[in-house]
Each structure stands twice: as C-alpha cells, then as structure tokens.
N, C-alpha and C positions, 0 to 999 in steps of 0.2 A: 365328055365321057357320058354315056346314058346311064341312067340308074333305072335298074328293073328288080323289082323284088314282089315274090308271089308269098303270100301268107296264109296257111292253111288252118283252118279251125275244127280241130277235132272232136268236139263237143258234138257236132252233128253225127260224126260216125258212131261215137258212143251212145248217142239216142236212138241212132238207126238201128245199132245191134241191139239196144234193149227192147225196142218195140219189136222187132223180128223175134225175139226171144218170148216176148209175152203174147205174140201172135201165135206163134207156135204151139205154146202152152195153152191158150184158148181153144185153138183147133183141136189138140189133142184131147182135152178134157170134154171137148163138146161131142166128140164121137163122129161117125160116119153119117148119122142121120142128121146133123147139122151143117149140111153142104152150102148154105148161106152165109154161117159164121165164116167158114173158111174161105169162101169168096170174097167177103167184106175184109177180112185182113189181109187177103192176097191183094187185094187192092189199095188197102190202106198202106201196106208195105211198100207197093211200086211208088204210089205217090210220096211218101217219105223219102225213099231212096231219090227219087228226081229233085225234090226240093233240097236234100243234102248234098247231092252232088252239084246242083247249080249254084249254091249259097256257101260252099264249104272253102272257097278259095277266093283271096282278094287279090287282083294284081295292080300293081302301081308302076307306072312307067314314067320317068321324067327325062326328058330331053331339052334341046336349046329353044324348041319352039312351043311345046306342049307340056301338060299333066294330064296323063290319063289314067283313070282308075276305074276296074271292071271286075264284075263277079265271075266266077267258073268259067264257061264257055265264051265270054265276051258281052253279056248283057245280063243285067243293065249295066250301063257304062256312063261317065262323065268325062267329058273332054275340057280342059281349059287351056287356052292360048296362055303363053308366059306374060304376054302384055296386059292380061286380065287379072293377074293376082297383083293384088298392092301390099300385101302383107302376110306372113304365117307365123305362127308359132306352136310351141310343142305344150298340149293340154293332155288333161286326165279327164275321160269320161266318167259320168256318174254310172255306177252299176246298173242302175234302173234303165238305162238308155238303151239296154240290150245288144244285140246283134242283128247284122242284116242291114237293110236299107231302113233308115228311120229318120222320122222329123225330130230334131230336138230343138229346145228352147232357142240355141245357138245358130241353126241351120240343119240341113241335110248333113247326113252321116253315112259313111258305107263302113261297115265295121264287121270282120268276121271271129273276133277272140280278143279277149283283153280289155283293159281300160286305157293304154296308151294311145294317142293319136297325135295329129298336127292338124291345125285348123288355117284353113285358108280364107284371107279376106281378099274378096274380090272387088273389081272396081265397081261393079253396079251396085256394092252396099251390104250383098249378101256374103255369108259365109258357108264353106264347106268344110266338114271333119272326115279326115281319112283315118281310120284306125289302124294302127300297124305295131308291130313288135320291134321295129326298127325305126324310134322316132329322131334319134341323132343322125341317122344315115340319111333319112328322107330331108332333113332339116338342111344338111349339107348339100344334098343334090339341088335342093329349091334354091340355096345361097348361090350355087355355081351356075345355075340356069336362068336365074331371073335377076342377078344382080341386085337382090335387096337383103335386108338384114332380118331376122326376126324381130318381131315387135307388134 
C-alpha cells in the first residue's frame, strides 16, 4: 500500500493576503501621481504569490521502492530509494528552523508548517528531515516499506 500525503502551509496565504492589503493601502494613499509605487507593489505582489504558490504544499509519497518529498508543482524535490534509508525517527523541529527548504544542524529539511517531523538516516551518513502534520502515519508507512524500525 502506498502512502501519499499533501500538507498545506496556510501561513503563506495569510502573509500573501496581508501583503496585498498593505500594497493596496500604499497604492491608494500614494494616489495617481505615484504610478511607480503602484507598479512596484504589483510586481511585489506577483512575486509573493508565486513563492507562496510554489512552497505552500509539501507532498510526501512512500511506496515499496522509494520515498519522494516535493514542494508545490514538484520542484524542489528529493527522492530516496528504500535501501538508502537505514533508520528514521519522529522529531520535533526547533521553531527557529522555519519553513521551506532549510539546512539545519541535523541535515536538510523540507517543511511547510508546524514543528513535527520525521528524520531519515541515510546510508551515506546524512540525514533528511520531512516536516509533517502526520508523523505517526509517515512512520507507519516507512516501517511497512523499508522493513526497518524507528530508532
């Protein structure tokens, strides 16, 4: 049985709405003679919209052969073959690790929301952290597909 889960980071939508509100306020207060301000706020809003769209969803897929983790439309992504995973455990990220693609003291992390995560130990000695709002379900999927036990 394959495990598939998509987690959505709602903070990005809140930030985007707030930025659009502030941008609209700036453009309104600037008036017609401040066309450059309106253009700058429009460009900034589009950039924020693209970033939020790209990084607001984290997809995790576990099957008998691999673990695949990707953002939004599929990039950036990481794929690990089942035989590359030598261990895993549930962890709690530090709040200051943030969200998105991050390099942490433990290794690379993909996360869109929250502090719960599953840390993979890889055969090459590296670690990879997958942020998730379903750590128990992800652990169960890893157990069933890698024949390993957390630890």
